[in-house]
N, C-alpha and C positions, 0 to 999 in steps of 0.2 A: 343463421348468419350468412349473408351473401358472399360468395367467393370473390376474391379480388380479381379485377381484370388485369391480365398481364400487360406489361408495357411493350410498345413497339420499340425496336432498337433505333438509335439515331441514324441519320442518313450516311454518316461516315463509317458505320460499323462494317468491318470486313465480311460479316456474315451475309450482308445484302448483296455483295459483289463477288462472292465466291460460289462456284457450283456446289450444291448440297450433296451430301453422301446418299447414295441409293441404299435402301434397307434390304437386308437379306429377308427372304420370305418368313423365316422363323422369328424375326424380330417384330413382325406386324402386330401380333397379339400381346406383345410384352407390355409390362407396366409402364416402361419408359415411353414407348410409342403412344400408348393410350393417354398418358399424361399430356403429351404434346397435343393430341387431338382435343382433349378437354380444354386446354388453353386457347386453341384456335376458335373453338365454339364460343368461349366467353368473350374473346375479342370481337368476333363478328356480331354477337348478340348485343353488345354494348354500343354499336355504331349503326344508326338507322340507315346509313347510306352504304354500308359494307355488303358486298355480294360475294366476297371471297377473300381468303387470307392464307398465307403459306408459312411454314415453319421458319424459314430464314428471317422473316419479318419480326419474329419475336426472339431472335437470337439462337434458334435451334437449327444447326447445320445439317438437317436431314430432309429428304425429299417427301414432304407430306403437305398436301393442300386440302383446304376445306372450300368446296364450292357451295355457296349459301345464297343462291338467288332468292330474292324476296321483294315484296312491294316496298318501294322507297318513296320519299317525298317527290322526287323528280321522275320516277318511273313507277307510278302507282299500279299499273296493270301487270307488273311482273308476277310470275307464278312463284309459289313457295316450293323450293326444291333444295335439298341439302345432300351433299355427297362427300365422303372422305376418300381421298385418293392418295395412295402410296406409290411412289416412283412413276408419276404420270408422264406419258409421252403423247404429244399432240402432232398429228399429221394434217397439214393443210390439204383440202380437197378442192374447194371451189368458192366462188363469190367473193373475190377480193374487194375491199371497200375501205375508204377513209372514215374512221369513226372517232368519236370523242372518248377519251379514257382518262381516269384519274387514279391516284394511288395514295393510300393513307400513310405510306412510309415517307411521303414527301409533303410535309406540312400537316396541319390539322384544322378541323372545322372549316370555316370559310376561307382559310389561307392555304388549304391543300391544293396541290398543282393539278391542273387539267391540261390536256393537249390533244391534238389530232394524231392518230396512229394508223398505219395500214395493217389491217387484219383480214383474215379469211372468215367469212360468216358461215362456212360449212366445213367442219373439221371432223376428224376421227380421233378419239382419245382412248388410249389404253392405260390401264392402271390396275394396281392391286387394291381390292376393297378391304373392308374390315373382316371379311370372311377369309382373307389371305388367298383368294382366287383372282386370277387375271381376267379382266373384263375389257371389252372393246365396244365402244358406242359411237354413233354419229350424233353430233350436236350442231345446232344452228343458232344464228343470231346472237343474242346476248349470252347465252350459255356457251357458245363457241368462243366468244370474246373473253369470257371469264376463264375458260379452260386455258387459253393461250397466255393470258396475263399471268395466271398462277404458275403455269409450267415454266415461264420465263424467270419467275422468282427463284424457282428451284435450280435453274441454270446459271444463276448469278447475274441475270440481265434484267434489272428493274426497268420500268417503262421510260424513264428519262433517257435511257441509252438508245431507244429506237423511236421515240416520239419526234414529231416535226418540231424543232426548236423555235420555229417562227410562230407557233400557235399557242405557246404556253400562256395560261391565264389562271387566276385563282378560282377555286371552287365557288366562291361567292359570286364572282362575275358570271361563271358558267351557269350557275343555277338561276341567276336573273334572266339570262337568255332563254333557258329552258322554260321557266315559268311564263315568260312573255311570248312563248310560242315561236321564237326565232331560230331555235335549233331543233332539228328532228333527226332521230337516228334512222339508219337505213331500213330497219324492219318495221317502223311504225307507220300506221295508216295516217296518223296526224300527230302533231306535237301535243303533249299533255296540256290541259288547261287552255285550249285554243280551239278555233273553229276548224272544221274539216277542210275548208278550202285554202288554208295556208299551205303553201308549197315548201318543199325542202329548200333550204338556202343554196344558192349557187355559190361558186367560189368567189366571185366578186362581192357577194353579200357577206361572206365570211370575212373577206379582207376588210370590208367596212366595219364589221363588228370588232375585229381586232384593233382597228384604229381607234374605236370608241372606248373599249374597255381596258386596253393596255395603255394607260395614261402616258401621253407624250412619247408614243412609239417612234423611235428614230426613223427618219425617212429611208435609211439604207436597209432597215429590216423589212419595211413594206416593199421596197424595190426587190429585195431578195425573194419575198413571197410572190411577187408578180412574175419574176423570172422562173421560179420553180414550177408554178402552175400555168405558165403560158399566158399570163395576163398583161405582160408588158406591151406597151403600144407599139 
């Protein structure tokens, strides 16, 4: 019998917005902690786009994250990598960039929210592993972005609190742009499903995409985008 996939808490649940409790080292191997880890693995395995999930997203107020990078329909070249992190701490090192990010705690399927966020693509992450030992590693690109996203969940800061509100769109629209080769991530040589000579979109191009996919975008929103990124005439 297949184990049931745990439900994500609704967006108004206080667990999403409250800093999670840090575990004592002796708790890491406990049945309660390992049960949370098992739930996180089931959530991630059930979603083909999921590359990470943290305990607050399933209503568990403890600082546990599952980093589960894997090939997805929009990033088929991803490596397969899974790591359980207790009490993760992320330190920004270098390579700040505006990147696209989504979160399955805000919508589902094609209606999940995506937006541009500022992240560092070179970070150092410290965490307790399943062995209850402290580890420190440097991560880059997508893995660095996942580390940061999940550590923010444990801090009670989901991505809607730091995303650029002028760039919100649904996952369905974002995926159309990805499949069409119109959006490329900073570490990619070329967008998936496209020719190598397609260049990364400029901010004016992103503005044009927003105007197209966010139906009837109010002019004042586009004006604010222009002002924020220095595109005003």
